[in-house]
C-alpha positions in Angstrom: 0.0 0.0 0.0 1.1 3.6 -0.4 0.0 7.0 0.7 -2.1 9.1 -1.6 -0.2 10.9 -4.3 -0.5 14.5 -3.3 1.7 17.3 -4.7 3.3 19.2 -1.8 2.2 22.8 -2.0 1.4 25.5 0.5 -0.6 24.6 3.6 -4.0 26.2 3.9 -7.6 26.0 2.8 -6.9 27.4 -0.6 -4.0 25.1 -1.4 -4.3 21.9 -3.5 -4.9 19.9 -0.4 -7.3 22.5 1.0 -10.6 20.8 0.0 -9.5 17.6 1.7 -8.7 19.5 4.8 -12.1 21.2 4.6 -13.8 17.8 4.4 -11.9 16.6 7.4 -12.8 19.8 9.3 -16.5 19.4 8.4 -16.4 15.8 9.6 -14.6 16.7 12.8 -17.2 19.5 13.3 -20.0 16.9 13.2 -18.5 14.9 16.0 -17.3 18.0 18.0 -20.7 19.8 17.9 -22.5 16.6 18.8 -20.4 16.2 21.9 -22.0 19.3 23.5 -25.2 20.2 21.6 -27.5 17.5 23.2 -26.8 18.2 26.8 -28.5 21.6 26.9 -31.7 20.1 25.4 -32.2 17.0 27.5 -35.1 18.6 29.5 -36.9 19.3 26.2 -36.3 15.8 24.9 -37.6 14.2 28.1 -40.6 16.4 28.1 -41.5 15.4 24.5 -40.6 11.7 24.5 -40.7 10.7 28.2 -38.3 8.2 29.5 -36.5 10.3 32.2 -34.9 7.3 33.8 -33.4 6.2 30.4 -32.0 9.5 29.1 -28.4 8.8 30.4 -28.3 6.1 27.8 -28.4 8.8 25.1 -24.8 9.5 26.1 -23.7 6.1 27.3 -24.7 4.2 24.1 -23.1 6.8 21.9 -19.8 6.5 23.9 -20.0 2.7 23.8 -20.5 2.5 20.0 -17.9 5.1 19.3 -15.2 3.6 21.5 -15.4 0.0 20.5 -15.6 0.7 16.8 -12.6 3.0 16.6 -9.8 0.4 16.5 -11.8 -1.7 14.0 -12.2 1.2 11.7 -8.5 2.0 12.1 -7.6 -1.5 10.9 -10.1 -1.4 8.0 -8.6 1.9 6.9 -5.1 0.3 6.8 -6.5 -2.6 4.7 -8.8 -0.8 2.3 -7.8 2.8 2.4 -9.1 5.9 4.3 -11.6 7.2 1.8 -14.2 4.3 1.9 -14.0 4.0 5.7 -14.4 7.8 6.1 -17.4 7.8 3.8 -19.1 5.0 5.6 -18.5 6.8 8.9 -20.0 10.1 7.6 -22.9 8.1 6.0 -23.7 6.3 9.3 -23.6 9.6 11.2 -25.9 11.3 8.8 -28.4 8.4 8.7 -28.2 8.2 12.5 -28.9 11.9 12.8 -31.9 11.7 10.5 -33.3 8.8 12.5 -32.7 10.7 15.7 -34.5 13.7 14.3 -37.7 11.6 13.7 -37.5 9.4 16.8 -40.9 8.7 18.2 -39.9 7.6 21.7 -36.9 7.3 24.0 -36.0 3.7 23.2 -36.0 4.6 19.5 -33.8 7.6 20.1 -31.3 5.6 22.1 -31.0 3.0 19.3 -30.5 5.7 16.7 -27.8 7.3 18.9 -26.1 3.9 18.6 -26.0 4.4 14.8 -24.6 7.9 15.3 -21.9 6.6 17.6 -20.9 4.0 15.0 -20.4 6.8 12.5 -18.5 9.0 14.9 -16.1 6.0 15.6 -14.9 6.3 12.0 -15.1 10.1 11.4 -12.7 11.5 14.0 -9.8 8.9 13.9 -9.9 8.4 10.1 -9.9 12.2 9.7 -6.8 12.5 11.8 -5.2 9.6 9.9 -5.9 11.4 6.6 -4.2 14.5 7.9 -1.2 12.3 8.9 -1.1 10.9 5.4 -1.2 14.1 3.3 0.8 16.4 5.5 4.4 16.1 6.6 5.4 16.4 10.3 6.3 20.0 9.9 3.1 20.8 8.0 1.0 19.2 10.6 2.3 21.7 13.1 0.4 24.3 11.0 -2.6 22.2 10.0 -3.3 21.4 13.6 -4.4 25.0 14.1 -7.2 24.5 11.6 -8.4 21.3 13.3 -8.1 22.9 16.8 -10.2 25.9 15.6 -13.1 23.4 14.8 -13.1 22.2 18.4 -12.9 25.7 19.7 -15.8 27.0 17.7 -17.8 23.8 18.4 -17.4 24.3 22.2 -19.3 27.6 21.8 -21.6 26.7 18.9 -22.8 23.4 20.3 -24.4 24.5 23.6 -25.7 27.7 21.9 -27.4 25.9 19.1 -28.8 23.3 21.5 -30.3 25.9 23.7 -31.7 27.9 20.8 -33.3 24.9 19.1 -34.8 23.6 22.4 -36.2 27.0 23.4 -37.4 28.4 20.1 -37.7 25.6 17.5 -37.6 21.9 18.5 -34.9 19.7 19.9 -35.2 17.6 16.7 -33.1 20.2 14.9 -30.2 19.3 17.1 -29.9 16.2 15.0 -31.2 17.5 11.7 -28.7 20.3 11.5 -26.1 17.6 11.0 -27.5 16.6 7.6 -26.3 19.4 5.4 -22.9 19.5 7.1 -22.4 15.7 6.8 -23.6 15.7 3.1 -21.1 18.5 2.3 -18.3 16.6 4.0 -19.0 13.4 2.2 -19.4 15.1 -1.2 -16.0 16.9 -0.9 -14.3 13.8 0.4 -15.8 11.7 -2.5 -14.8 14.3 -5.2 -11.4 15.6 -4.0 -9.6 12.9 -2.0 -7.7 10.3 -4.1 -5.5 7.5 -2.8 -3.8 4.5 -4.2 -4.3 1.3 -2.3 -2.6 -1.9 -3.3 -5.3 -4.4 -4.5 -4.8 -7.8 -2.9 -6.7 -10.4 -1.0 -6.9 -9.8 2.8 -7.5 -12.3 5.6 -10.2 -10.4 7.5 -10.0 -11.0 11.3 -13.7 -11.3 11.8 -13.4 -13.3 15.0 -11.0 -10.7 16.5 -13.3 -7.9 15.6 -16.3 -9.5 17.2 -14.4 -10.4 20.4 -13.0 -6.9 20.7 -16.4 -5.3 20.1 -18.2 -7.6 22.5 -15.5 -7.6 25.2 -14.9 -3.8 24.9 -18.7 -3.1 25.1 -19.1 -5.2 28.2 -16.1 -3.6 29.9 -17.4 -0.1 29.1 -20.9 -1.0 30.2 -19.6 -2.3 33.5 -17.6 0.9 34.1 -20.3 3.3 33.0 -23.2 1.7 34.9 -21.4 0.3 37.9 -22.6 2.1 41.0 -25.4 3.6 39.0 -27.7 0.8 37.7 -26.2 -1.7 40.0 -23.9 -1.9 43.0 -20.2 -2.5 42.2 -20.2 -5.8 44.2 -23.5 -7.1 42.9 -23.8 -10.2 40.8 -24.6 -8.2 37.7 -21.5 -6.1 38.0 -19.2 -9.0 38.8 -20.8 -11.1 36.0 -20.3 -8.4 33.4 -16.7 -7.8 34.4 -16.0 -11.5 34.3 -17.6 -11.9 30.8 -15.6 -8.9 29.5 -12.4 -10.4 30.9 -13.0 -13.8 29.2 -13.9 -12.2 25.9 -10.9 -9.9 25.9 -8.6 -12.8 26.9 -9.9 -14.8 24.0 -9.3 -11.7 21.8 -5.7 -11.6 22.7 -5.3 -15.3 22.0 -6.9 -14.8 18.6 -4.8 -11.8 17.7 -1.6 -13.7 18.5 -2.4 -16.2 15.7 -4.3 -14.0 13.2 -2.7 -13.3 9.8 -3.9 -9.7 9.8 -5.1 -9.0 13.3 -7.5 -6.2 13.9 -5.3 -4.9 16.7 -1.8 -6.1 16.3 -0.1 -7.0 19.6 3.1 -5.3 18.6 1.3 -2.0 19.3 1.8 -2.7 23.0 5.6 -3.4 22.6 6.4 0.1 21.2 7.5 2.5 23.8 6.4 5.5 21.8 2.9 4.1 21.4 2.7 3.1 25.0 3.6 6.6 26.1 1.2 8.2 23.7 -1.7 5.9 24.6 -1.1 6.1 28.3 -1.2 9.9 28.1 -4.4 9.7 26.1 -5.9 7.4 28.8 -5.0 9.8 31.6 -6.4 12.8 29.7 -9.7 10.8 29.3 -9.9 10.2 33.0 -9.3 13.8 33.9 -11.6 15.1 31.2 -14.6 13.3 32.8 -13.6 14.7 36.2 -13.9 18.2 34.8 -16.9 17.9 32.6 -19.0 16.0 35.1 -18.3 17.9 38.3 -17.0 21.5 37.5 -20.5 22.7 36.4 -22.1 20.9 39.3 -19.8 22.6 41.8 -20.4 26.0 40.2 -24.2 25.5 40.5 -24.7 23.4 43.6 -21.9 24.9 45.8 -21.1 28.4 44.5 -24.8 29.1 43.7 -24.5 30.1 40.1 -26.9 29.3 37.3 -26.5 26.6 34.6 -25.3 29.2 32.0 -22.4 30.4 34.2 -21.6 26.8 35.2 -21.3 25.8 31.6 -19.1 28.9 30.8 -16.8 27.9 33.6 -16.1 24.6 31.9 -15.8 26.5 28.6 -12.5 27.9 29.8 -11.0 24.4 29.2 -12.5 24.3 25.7 -10.7 27.6 25.0 -7.3 26.5 26.5 -7.2 23.1 24.7 -7.4 24.3 21.0 -5.2 27.3 21.7 -2.5 24.9 23.0 -3.1 22.4 20.2 -2.7 25.0 17.5 0.6 26.1 18.9 2.0 22.7 20.0 3.7 22.2 16.6 6.0 25.1 17.2 7.2 23.4 20.4 7.6 19.8 19.3 9.5 20.9 16.2 12.0 22.9 18.3 12.2 21.3 21.7 10.9 17.8 20.8 7.9 15.7 21.7 9.1 14.7 25.1 9.6 18.2 26.4 6.4 19.4 24.8 4.4 16.6 26.5 6.2 17.2 29.8 5.4 20.9 29.5 1.7 20.0 29.0 1.8 17.6 31.9 3.1 20.3 34.2 0.3 22.6 33.0 -2.2 19.8 33.9 -0.7 19.3 37.3 -0.6 23.0 38.0 -4.3 23.3 37.0 -5.3 20.4 39.2 -3.4 21.9 42.1 -5.3 25.2 41.6 -8.5 23.3 42.2 -7.5 22.2 45.6 -8.0 25.5 47.5 -11.4 26.1 45.8 -14.2 26.1 48.4 -17.7 27.4 48.9 -16.5 31.0 49.3 -14.5 31.0 46.1 -15.3 33.3 43.2 -16.3 31.8 39.9 -13.0 32.8 38.2 -11.2 30.7 40.8 -13.0 27.7 39.4 -12.6 28.7 35.8 -8.8 29.4 36.0 -7.9 25.8 36.8 -10.0 24.6 33.8 -8.2 27.0 31.5 -4.8 25.9 32.7 -5.7 22.2 32.5 -7.1 22.7 29.0 -3.8 24.2 27.9 -2.1 21.2 29.3 -4.4 18.8 27.5 -3.6 20.5 24.2 0.1 20.1 24.7 -0.3 16.4 25.7 -3.0 15.0 23.5 -2.2 16.6 20.1 1.6 15.8 20.1 0.7 12.3 21.4 -1.4 11.5 18.3 1.1 13.0 15.9 4.1 11.2 17.3 2.1 7.9 17.3 1.3 8.4 13.6 4.9 9.4 12.7 6.3 6.3 14.4 4.6 3.9 11.9 4.2 3.6 8.1 1.0 4.2 6.1 -0.1 0.6 6.4 -0.3 0.9 10.2 -1.2 4.6 10.7 -5.0 3.9 11.0 -4.4 1.3 13.8 -2.0 3.7 15.6 -4.4 6.6 15.5 -7.4 4.4 16.4 -5.7 2.9 19.4 -4.8 6.3 20.7 -8.4 7.5 20.6 -9.7 4.2 22.0 -7.3 4.7 24.9 -8.9 8.1 25.6 -12.4 6.7 25.5 -11.4 3.9 27.9 -9.9 6.6 30.2 -13.2 8.5 30.1 -15.1 5.4 31.1 -12.7 4.7 33.9 -13.0 8.3 35.0 -16.8 8.0 35.1 -16.5 4.9 37.3 -13.8 6.0 39.7 -14.9 9.6 40.3 -18.5 8.5 40.5 -17.6 5.9 43.1 -15.7 8.6 45.1 -18.6 11.0 45.0 -21.2 8.4 45.9 -19.1 7.1 48.8 -18.7 10.6 50.2 -22.3 11.5 49.8 -23.4 8.2 51.5 -21.3 9.1 54.5 -22.5 12.7 54.7 -26.2 12.5 54.0 -29.0 10.2 54.9 -31.4 11.8 52.5 -31.5 12.0 48.7 -28.5 11.1 46.7 -29.7 13.2 43.7 -26.6 15.3 43.0 -28.6 18.3 41.7 -30.7 18.5 44.9 -28.0 17.8 47.6 -27.3 20.6 50.1 -24.1 22.5 49.4 -22.4 21.3 52.7 -22.8 17.7 51.5 -22.0 18.2 47.8 -18.9 20.4 48.4 -16.7 17.8 50.1 -17.9 15.1 47.8 -16.9 17.0 44.6 -13.7 18.3 46.3 -12.6 14.7 46.7 -12.8 14.5 42.9 -10.6 17.6 42.7 -8.0 15.9 45.0 -8.2 12.7 43.0 -7.7 14.6 39.8 -4.5 16.1 41.2 -3.2 12.6 42.0 -4.1 11.2 38.6 -2.5 14.2 36.8 0.9 13.2 38.2 0.7 10.1 35.9 1.1 12.4 32.9 4.6 13.2 34.0 5.4 9.5 33.7 3.9 9.2 30.2 5.8 12.3 29.2 9.1 10.8 30.5 8.5 7.7 28.3 8.0 9.9 25.2 10.8 10.0 22.6 12.5 13.3 21.9 11.9 13.1 18.2 9.5 11.2 15.9 11.1 8.0 14.7 13.6 7.9 17.6 11.9 5.2 19.6 11.7 1.5 18.8 10.4 -0.9 21.4 9.8 -0.8 25.1 
């Protein structure tokens, strides 16, 4: 196989590769906006469709489908090329959005969110893989600014559109607005992106793909719903964890013998990939600690409204793309290791700034740590993906990118489980009444969420280790 034949020209939207970059940006925008647009409209959805007790599955099923499909799409992109996989992902996302827009009840909406998640599992990682294919390492330092701008704008546009649609039109437009954007992204990708893929017979690892999807789904399900739908020590929880362990053990055994494994085991023997993936995992853990509990603290403890609580978290959404867009200047001059370590120090500093926050703190004292940690995430996550891509050839770049993003998804699931368990244990010890987080008294909620802040500071230190494992330059590292 070979990379697409692209004439190297200037980097920008008006260059020869500009239309491809636009298609990737549109596809990324679909996933980025969808990450924030639904949350603001949940009350309207529940009022229209009912199913209040089931609405958390609108988010869980999407995360499950996206996470477990990412490594499979990555392997398919290495076997058959990026273009067909990207088009399938965009198509699934658009069809899922249309179905969500016409959903007649909550179970139907949950199923259609599954379809959306399967599409998102292809769009984001394959988009990043395409960028790695058509731009050199130095060029990606500039191109990353364009990709980061999509996430920055989406962090503002998503919640705003969600609120506007829910208040003045209908929540259904939250999904229907994806249709023109997705169609445009697919059309540009179809017309302008050309790649040459060696035509040969492949030995498809169907069994490995099924075992990974099933085992990964059960593991994520156990982490997401443990302590929520069932107790951690219950028969349901232990049974799901045991089934996940058996399936994943069988997956490893199958991959060791497969001719073309869906997730090659050599991935776990490369120091650079282990460093990149461990950093992505920790970022995923911390990200859920922020997004789940910072707005809650702003509202339930500091006494601000939902809008200001959301804007507090938006500080992270500003810091991340700003750092991501400038990270290339650093890793090209001081190297990947120092850039990631710099990011890790920002994350540790931001987490430390959360520790003195209390019920008497001003809102900016809660927003500032989010901004600092967001900057750190940008200097950890973006160089991590790029160094992973640069450490392998075209034929393995999809797997490398997909594994990195799968690691972040797994980290997010672990973050939900660990921080949720911490909060629930503190609440159980401090209140004999309701455990509904939104209606807990501030004197019970404050120490529970502060325990998450302390846990985040401890977890953040792990980023220093992943940074220390990172090679100084792309291509420097070999095996662990």
